[in-house]
C-alpha positions, 0 to 999 in steps of 0.5 A: 473407882468401882462401877457402882460409885461411878454410876452413883456420881454420874446419876447425882450429876444428872440429878443436879443438872436437871434440878437446876433446869427445873428450878429455872423452868419453875420460875416461868411457870409461876409467872403464869399460874398462881402459886410457886412451883419451885418444888419441881426442882426436887423431881430428879433429886427424889428419883435419886433418893428412890434409886440410891437412898437418902445420903446421896440425894441429900448431898446432891440437894445441898449442892443444887440448893447452893448453886440456885441460891448463889445464882439468884442472890450472889455470895453476900448472904450465906444464911439466906441462901442456906435457909431459902434455897438449900434447906428446903431441898434437903426434904428429898431425904424423906423419899430416900426412906422409901427406896428399899421397899420401892425397889423390892416391890417393883422388882416383885411386880407388886405395882400397887405397893410400888406406887404407894411408896413412890407417892408417899415419899413424894408427898412427904418430901413435897410437904416438907419442902413447902412448909420449910420454904414458906413457913419455917424459913420466913419465920426464922429470917423474920420475913413475909412469906411469898405464899401464906400456908392458909392460902389456896395458892400454897395448897394448890402448889403443893398438890400440883408439885406432888402429883407431877413428881409422883406421876413422872417417877411412876411412869419411869418405874412402870416403863423401865424398872432399871431407871429406879433399880440400879444394877448393883443396888444395895436394897436387893440380893444378888439373886433378885438383881440377876432376875431383874437383869434377865427380864 
C-alpha cells in the first residue's frame, strides 16, 4: 500500500468518525432549534470530496449512512436505512465536482474563486441532501416528511447547514491549504505541488 492510498484511507476514516459524531450532535441541536440539522454530518464528507474527489467521498458517505441508519433503526428494514440515511448523504458527490478547481485556485492564491467553489459545492450537496431526505424519500416510502419543503423550518435548516459547512471549510482552506490539498493530489502537477510544499 503506497503513501497516497494510506492517506486516503486514513482521511476517509476520519471523515466517517467525524460524520457519525456530528450526526449524533445534530440530533441534540434539532431538539433546541426548530428544523433539522442532520445535514451537518456531511461536513467532513464534503471536506473529503474537495480533497480527493467524488468517488472516495461517496463510498465514505454510504458507510456513514449505513452505520447511522442501522444504529437508529436496527437491521430489520434495509430499504428505510438506505433511503432515509445513506441516500441523502451521497449528495456529497456534488462537492467532489469542485475538487479540482478548489485546489487549483487555492494553490494559486485566487481566494475569491476558491471560496466560490467551496460554497457552490457545499450548496449543491446541502440542497440535494435536504430535498432527498425530506421530499423524495418520504414520497418513495409513502410517509409524512418531518419537514415540509414549503415550510420555513426546511429553508432555515438548509441555509444554516450550508453556511456552517461552507464557513468551516473556508477557514480550513485559508488557515492551512494542506488540509484541502493532499501531498500527492491528482489535481495539481508535480511542479504546482512542490511549490505548495515549499511555502
